[in-house]
C-alpha positions as CSV (number, residue, x, y, z in Angstrom):
1,M,193.4,134.6,178.5
2,R,194.2,138.3,177.2
3,D,194.8,139.1,173.6
4,T,197.4,142.0,174.1
5,A,197.6,143.0,170.4
6,G,193.8,143.5,169.9
7,G,193.0,144.7,173.5
8,A,190.4,142.1,173.8
9,E,190.0,139.6,176.7
10,E,188.7,136.0,176.6
11,V,187.6,134.2,179.9
12,F,187.6,130.4,179.9
13,V,185.3,129.1,182.8
14,N,184.9,125.5,183.6
15,F,181.2,124.5,184.4
16,R,180.3,121.5,186.4
17,D,177.1,121.0,184.4
18,R,174.4,122.8,182.8
19,K,172.8,123.7,186.1
20,D,176.1,125.3,187.0
21,A,176.2,127.1,183.8
22,G,172.7,128.3,184.2
23,R,173.3,129.9,187.6
24,R,176.5,131.7,186.5
25,L,174.8,132.9,183.3
26,A,172.1,134.3,185.5
27,E,174.4,136.4,187.5
28,A,175.7,137.9,184.4
29,L,171.9,138.5,183.1
30,R,171.1,140.3,186.4
31,R,173.4,143.1,184.8
32,A,171.8,142.9,181.3
33,D,169.9,146.0,179.9
34,C,166.1,144.7,179.5
35,G,165.0,148.3,179.0
36,G,162.5,148.0,181.8
37,Y,160.3,145.5,180.3
38,D,159.0,142.4,181.9
39,V,161.1,139.2,181.3
40,V,160.4,136.1,179.8
41,V,162.9,133.3,179.5
42,L,162.9,131.3,176.1
43,A,164.7,128.1,176.0
44,L,166.1,126.6,172.8
45,P,165.4,122.9,173.1
46,R,166.9,120.8,174.1
47,G,170.4,121.8,175.7
48,G,169.1,125.2,176.4
49,V,166.3,124.2,178.7
50,P,168.4,123.1,181.7
51,V,170.4,126.4,181.5
52,A,167.3,128.5,180.9
53,F,165.5,126.9,183.9
54,E,168.2,128.2,186.3
55,V,168.0,131.5,184.6
56,A,164.4,131.7,185.1
57,S,164.5,130.6,188.7
58,A,167.2,133.2,189.4
59,L,165.4,135.9,187.7
60,R,161.9,135.1,188.8
61,A,160.8,135.0,185.3
62,P,158.4,132.7,183.5
63,L,160.0,129.9,181.3
64,D,159.2,128.7,178.1
65,V,160.5,127.0,175.0
66,I,161.1,128.7,171.6
67,V,160.9,126.2,169.1
68,V,162.1,127.2,165.6
69,R,162.8,125.0,162.5
70,K,165.4,125.9,159.9
71,L,164.4,125.9,156.1
72,G,167.2,124.5,154.5
73,V,167.9,125.0,150.7
74,P,166.7,121.7,149.1
75,F,169.9,121.0,147.5
76,Q,172.2,122.1,150.4
77,P,170.0,121.6,153.6
78,E,172.7,122.8,155.9
79,L,172.2,126.2,154.3
80,A,169.3,128.2,155.7
81,M,167.2,130.0,153.5
82,G,164.8,130.9,156.3
83,A,163.3,129.6,159.5
84,I,160.0,129.3,161.0
85,G,158.3,129.5,164.4
86,E,154.9,129.2,166.1
87,E,151.8,131.2,165.4
88,G,152.6,130.9,161.6
89,V,155.8,133.1,161.9
90,R,158.2,132.6,158.9
91,V,161.4,134.6,158.3
92,A,163.5,134.5,154.8
93,N,166.9,135.0,154.4
94,K,167.0,137.2,151.3
95,D,170.5,136.9,150.6
96,V,170.6,133.1,150.4
97,L,167.4,133.1,148.3
98,H,169.0,135.5,145.9
99,M,172.2,133.5,145.7
100,T,170.6,130.1,145.2
101,G,167.7,131.5,142.6
102,L,164.9,130.2,145.1
103,D,161.8,132.2,145.8
104,A,158.9,132.5,148.0
105,I,157.3,129.2,146.5
106,D,160.5,127.2,147.6
107,L,160.1,128.5,151.3
108,Q,156.5,127.4,151.3
109,V,157.5,123.8,150.2
110,A,159.9,123.8,152.7
111,E,157.7,125.1,155.4
112,G,155.1,122.5,154.6
113,R,157.7,119.9,155.3
114,E,158.8,121.5,158.6
115,R,155.5,123.0,160.1
116,V,154.2,119.6,161.2
117,E,157.4,118.7,163.1
118,L,157.4,122.2,164.6
119,G,154.0,121.7,166.0
120,R,154.8,118.1,167.3
121,R,157.9,119.4,169.2
122,A,156.1,122.4,170.7
123,G,153.0,120.0,171.7
124,R,155.4,117.3,173.3
125,Y,157.6,119.8,175.3
126,R,154.6,121.8,176.7
127,Q,152.2,118.9,177.4
128,G,149.1,121.1,176.8
129,R,150.4,124.2,178.5
130,R,149.9,127.4,176.3
131,R,152.8,129.2,174.7
132,I,153.9,132.4,176.8
133,D,153.1,135.5,175.0
134,V,156.4,137.4,174.4
135,A,154.6,140.6,173.0
136,G,156.0,143.8,174.7
137,R,158.3,142.0,176.8
138,C,162.1,141.3,177.0
139,A,162.8,138.0,175.8
140,V,166.0,136.4,177.1
141,I,166.7,133.6,174.7
142,V,169.0,131.1,176.2
143,D,171.0,128.1,174.5
144,D,173.6,125.9,176.0
145,G,176.1,127.1,173.4
146,I,176.5,128.8,169.9
147,A,178.1,127.0,167.2
148,T,177.2,128.5,163.9
149,G,174.7,130.5,165.3
150,S,171.8,129.8,162.8
151,S,169.4,128.3,165.4
152,A,170.1,131.3,167.7
153,R,169.7,133.8,164.8
154,A,166.5,132.2,163.9
155,A,165.0,132.3,167.3
156,C,166.0,136.0,167.7
157,H,164.0,136.6,164.3
158,V,161.0,134.6,165.4
159,A,160.8,136.2,168.8
160,R,160.9,139.6,167.1
161,A,158.1,138.5,164.8
162,L,156.3,137.4,168.0
163,G,156.3,141.0,169.3
164,A,159.2,141.0,171.7
165,A,160.2,144.5,172.5
166,R,163.7,143.6,173.5
167,I,165.8,140.7,172.9
168,V,168.8,139.4,174.9
169,L,170.7,136.4,173.7
170,A,172.6,134.4,176.4
171,A,174.7,131.2,176.1
172,P,177.7,129.6,178.1
173,V,179.5,127.0,176.1
174,A,178.4,123.6,174.9
175,F,177.6,120.3,176.7
176,S,176.4,116.8,175.8
177,Q,172.9,116.4,174.2
178,T,169.9,116.7,176.5
179,S,166.9,114.3,176.3
180,D,163.1,115.3,175.5
181,D,162.3,113.9,179.0
182,E,164.6,116.3,180.7
183,V,163.1,119.2,178.7
184,I,159.6,118.1,179.7
185,A,160.2,117.4,183.3
186,L,161.9,120.7,183.7
187,L,159.1,122.7,181.9
188,R,156.7,120.9,184.1
189,R,158.5,122.0,187.3
190,A,158.4,125.6,186.1
191,A,154.6,125.4,184.9
192,P,153.0,126.4,188.4
193,A,154.3,130.1,187.8
194,T,153.5,130.1,184.0
195,A,150.6,127.7,183.3
196,G,147.4,128.6,181.8
197,P,144.5,126.6,180.8
198,P,145.4,123.6,178.4
199,A,145.6,124.6,174.8
200,P,144.9,122.4,171.9
201,S,148.0,120.9,170.0
202,P,148.7,123.2,167.0
203,V,148.2,120.4,164.7
204,D,145.0,118.9,166.4
205,H,141.8,119.9,164.6
206,G,139.6,117.5,166.4
207,V,139.7,114.6,163.8
208,R,142.1,111.9,164.5
209,P,143.6,109.9,161.5
210,T,142.3,106.3,161.1
211,G,142.8,103.5,158.9
212,I,145.5,100.9,158.5
213,D,149.3,101.3,157.4
214,V,149.8,100.1,153.9
215,E,152.7,99.6,151.5
216,V,152.1,100.8,147.7
217,P,154.3,99.2,144.9
218,S,155.3,101.7,142.3
219,R,158.0,100.8,139.7
220,E,161.3,100.4,141.5
221,V,160.1,101.6,145.0
222,T,157.7,100.8,147.7
223,L,155.7,103.9,149.2
224,K,154.2,104.0,152.6
225,G,150.7,104.8,153.1
226,R,147.6,104.9,155.4
227,L,144.3,103.5,154.0
228,A,140.8,104.4,155.8
229,V,137.8,102.6,154.4
230,P,134.7,103.6,156.2
231,T,131.3,101.6,155.9
232,P,129.5,102.4,153.8
233,S,131.8,104.2,151.3
234,F,130.8,105.6,148.0
235,G,134.3,106.6,146.8
236,A,137.9,107.0,147.4
237,V,140.2,110.0,147.6
238,V,144.1,109.7,147.2
239,F,146.1,112.5,148.6
240,A,149.3,113.9,147.0
241,H,151.3,116.3,149.0
242,G,153.9,118.4,147.7
243,S,157.0,117.3,149.6
244,G,155.9,113.8,149.3
245,S,154.8,113.2,152.8
246,S,151.1,112.8,152.3
247,R,150.7,110.4,155.2
248,L,152.4,112.5,157.8
249,S,150.9,115.9,156.9
250,A,148.7,116.8,159.7
251,R,146.6,119.1,157.4
252,N,146.0,116.1,155.1
253,Q,145.0,113.8,158.1
254,M,142.5,116.3,159.2
255,V,141.0,116.6,155.9
256,A,140.9,112.9,155.5
257,G,139.0,112.5,158.8
258,V,136.4,115.1,157.4
259,L,136.0,112.8,154.2
260,N,135.9,109.6,156.2
261,Q,132.9,110.8,158.3
262,A,131.2,111.8,155.0
263,G,131.6,108.1,153.7
264,L,134.8,108.5,151.6
265,S,137.6,106.2,151.8
266,T,141.1,107.8,151.9
267,L,144.7,106.9,151.0
268,L,147.5,109.2,152.3
269,F,150.7,107.8,150.8
270,D,154.1,109.3,150.4
271,L,154.9,110.1,146.8
272,L,158.7,110.1,147.6
273,T,160.9,107.9,149.8
274,T,162.5,109.5,152.8
275,A,165.7,109.6,150.8
276,E,164.2,111.2,147.8
277,E,162.4,114.1,149.7
278,S,165.8,116.0,149.9
279,D,166.3,115.9,146.2
280,R,164.8,119.1,145.1
281,A,164.7,117.9,141.4
282,R,162.5,114.9,142.5
283,V,160.4,117.2,144.7
284,F,159.4,119.3,141.4
285,D,159.4,116.3,139.0
286,V,155.7,116.3,138.4
287,R,155.7,113.8,135.7
288,L,157.5,111.1,138.4
289,L,154.9,112.2,141.0
290,A,152.1,111.7,138.5
291,D,153.4,108.4,137.6
292,R,153.3,107.3,141.1
293,L,149.9,108.7,141.7
294,G,148.7,106.6,138.9
295,D,150.4,103.5,140.2
296,A,148.8,104.1,143.7
297,T,145.4,104.5,142.0
298,R,145.8,101.1,140.3
299,W,146.7,99.5,143.6
300,L,143.9,101.1,145.4
301,L,141.3,99.9,142.8
302,G,142.9,96.3,143.4
303,Q,141.6,96.3,146.9
304,P,138.5,94.1,147.6
305,D,136.4,96.7,148.8
306,L,137.3,99.4,146.6
307,R,137.3,97.6,143.0
308,R,134.2,99.8,141.8
309,A,135.0,103.0,143.9
310,K,134.9,106.4,142.1
311,I,138.3,108.0,142.6
312,G,139.2,111.6,143.5
313,Y,142.6,113.2,143.9
314,F,143.3,115.8,146.8
315,G,146.6,117.7,146.0
316,A,148.6,120.3,147.8
317,S,151.5,122.3,146.5
318,T,153.2,120.3,143.9
319,G,151.2,117.4,144.6
320,A,148.2,119.3,143.2
321,A,150.2,119.5,140.0
322,A,150.8,115.8,139.9
323,A,147.2,115.2,140.5
324,L,146.2,117.2,137.5
325,W,149.0,115.6,135.4
326,A,147.7,112.3,136.3
327,A,144.1,113.3,135.9
328,A,145.0,114.5,132.3
329,Q,146.1,111.0,131.1
330,P,143.7,109.0,128.9
331,D,143.5,105.8,131.2
332,C,143.0,107.8,134.5
333,P,139.7,106.9,136.3
334,V,139.5,110.0,138.4
335,T,136.3,111.8,138.6
336,A,137.1,114.8,140.7
337,V,140.2,116.7,141.7
338,V,140.7,119.2,144.4
339,S,143.7,121.3,145.2
340,R,144.7,123.1,148.3
341,G,147.1,125.9,147.9
342,G,148.4,124.0,144.9
343,R,150.8,124.6,142.1
344,P,148.5,123.8,139.0
345,D,150.8,126.0,136.8
346,L,153.4,123.2,137.1
347,A,151.0,121.0,135.1
348,A,150.4,123.7,132.3
349,P,151.2,121.7,129.4
350,V,148.3,119.1,130.0
351,L,145.7,121.2,131.8
352,A,143.5,121.5,128.7
353,A,143.3,117.6,128.6
354,V,141.9,117.4,132.2
355,T,138.3,116.1,132.2
356,A,137.7,115.5,136.1
357,S,135.7,118.2,137.8
358,T,138.4,120.4,139.5
359,L,138.2,122.6,142.4
360,L,141.2,125.0,143.2
361,I,141.2,126.1,146.8
362,V,143.3,129.1,147.4
363,G,143.9,131.3,150.7
364,E,142.9,135.0,150.3
365,R,146.4,136.2,151.5
366,D,148.5,134.0,149.5
367,K,148.6,136.5,146.5
368,A,151.2,134.7,144.3
369,V,149.6,131.3,144.3
370,L,146.2,132.7,144.0
371,D,147.6,134.4,140.9
372,L,149.1,131.0,139.6
373,N,145.7,129.3,140.3
374,R,143.6,131.9,138.4
375,R,145.9,131.5,135.3
376,A,145.8,127.7,135.6
377,A,142.1,127.8,135.8
378,A,141.8,129.9,132.5
379,A,143.5,127.1,130.8
380,L,141.2,124.2,132.1
381,R,138.5,122.9,129.7
382,C,136.7,120.7,132.4
383,E,134.2,121.8,134.9
384,H,136.2,123.9,137.6
385,H,136.0,126.5,140.0
386,V,138.4,128.6,142.2
387,A,137.4,128.9,145.8
388,I,139.1,131.6,147.8
389,V,139.0,131.1,151.7
390,P,138.8,134.5,153.3
391,G,141.8,135.7,155.4
392,A,143.6,132.6,154.9
393,G,147.5,132.4,153.9
394,H,149.2,129.5,152.2
395,L,149.0,127.1,155.0
396,F,145.5,127.7,156.0
397,E,146.7,128.0,159.8
398,E,144.2,131.0,160.7
399,P,141.1,129.9,162.8
400,G,138.7,127.9,160.9
401,A,140.7,128.1,157.7
402,L,141.5,124.6,157.4
403,E,138.1,123.5,158.5
404,T,136.6,125.6,155.5
405,V,139.0,123.8,153.1
406,A,137.8,120.2,154.3
407,E,134.3,121.2,154.1
408,L,134.6,122.5,150.6
409,A,136.6,119.4,149.6
410,R,133.7,117.2,151.2
411,D,131.2,119.0,149.3
412,W,133.0,119.0,146.1
413,F,134.0,115.2,146.3
414,S,130.3,114.4,147.6
415,A,128.6,116.3,144.6
416,K,131.0,115.0,141.8
417,M,131.4,111.4,143.1
418,A,128.0,110.4,144.8
419,S,126.0,111.1,141.6
420,D,126.2,112.2,138.2
421,A,124.4,115.4,138.8
422,V,125.9,118.9,138.1
423,E,126.0,120.9,141.2
424,E,126.6,124.6,141.8
425,P,129.9,125.2,142.9
426,P,130.5,125.7,146.7
427,T,131.1,129.1,148.4
428,P,133.7,129.4,151.2
C-alpha cells in the first residue's frame, strides 16, 4: 500500500508461519549493515525464537536468547521505569522515574522481584548452555512482532550494556503464542554451533532449599512459607523479603541452606499475598510487614520442635526495616537481626528501641543504601555492626558476594543465639 501524500510506502506480506517469516526476514538482513562485526542472533522469547532460528541458520550465525524483564512502576505495572538483563545489567528510564517521583531504591525493589524470574527463564531456555558473549559483535535482536516496543527497546539497551558494538532490531509481524518447549527444542538444535561447557544456573549457589511447605496465619490472611528444621537445631531464623516473596527468593534460599547446615532452623514466608505485592503502598507499609512478622514468629514458636528456640530475623530491603520494627516491640523474643542490603532508615522511629544484636550487611558499591545503613547504625542503641562486602552491589550478584553474606549471617546468628557470650563483630 502506498501513501501518496507522504511519499512513504507500506508493504503487507502474508507469512505462512514463523518459519516462513524467519526465512524472509533473513533475506532482508543479508542487506543490513553490520559494520563488519561478527554477528550473533539474539531472540526475544518466546515468539521470537522460531523466527530467529531461521535467521541464524541463513546467516550462519550463533543463536541465543536475550532474556529481559521489564521493571514496572509499582502502581502502574504496565509502565516501565526500567528493565533488567543477565549479568546484573539494569537500565533505567529516567523520564518515567522523574514523572512518577520514584528513585533508585524503587528500581532496586522492583529488580529484586524480577531478577529471580529472569534467572529461572534463562536457565530453563538454555538448559545448562552458557550465554553467548555479545561484546564487540553485531547483535541482531529478533522478535516475531513489535506492539508497544517496550520489550524490544529494553533488549536493545541490555545488549548495549553487555558490550554489543552494533545492534540491529528485526521483526516481521505477530503470531500466536510460542510454547517454552518449542523454545528449548530450537535452542537445542542450534546448540552444536554455539555450545560451550555447561554453566551453573544464575540462581544456583550450590545449596538447595529444603524443608516443608507451610501456611502461616496472620490476622485476615494466610501466608505461604517454607519451614526447615535440621537436627539438632539451636535456634530459628525468620526471613523477611522486601517485596514480600521471601520463600521464592533464590538469595534467601541460598542463605537459608547455609544456616540449615550450621544447625539453624529457617522459615521463609511471604509477608504479602500475591495480590498485595503489586500494591506499592503495602510494599512500603513497614508496620503492616512488622505485624505479620510478629504473627509468623508466634506461629513458629508454637511448633512442637521450636517452642524453646531462640529467634533471629534475616531481612532484605524493606523486609529489614520490618525486622527491626518488629524487634523494637516490647514483647518480641528476637535475639539477633541480620539485614542484607536493607532499608533500616524506614524503621527510623523505633531504631533506638531495638535490643537484639544487629548486623547490617551492605555491598561496597551500593553507595546510597550504604549511606542509609550508616545513618541507621548511628541511631541504634543495641550491639550492632556494619559489614561491608568488598566489590558487591545491591543484589550481591558478584562472584562470592552472596556466599560472604551467608557466612556473615551464619557467624552472627551462631555467636548471638548459640550462647550468651559477646563475640567480636565479623569481618567480611
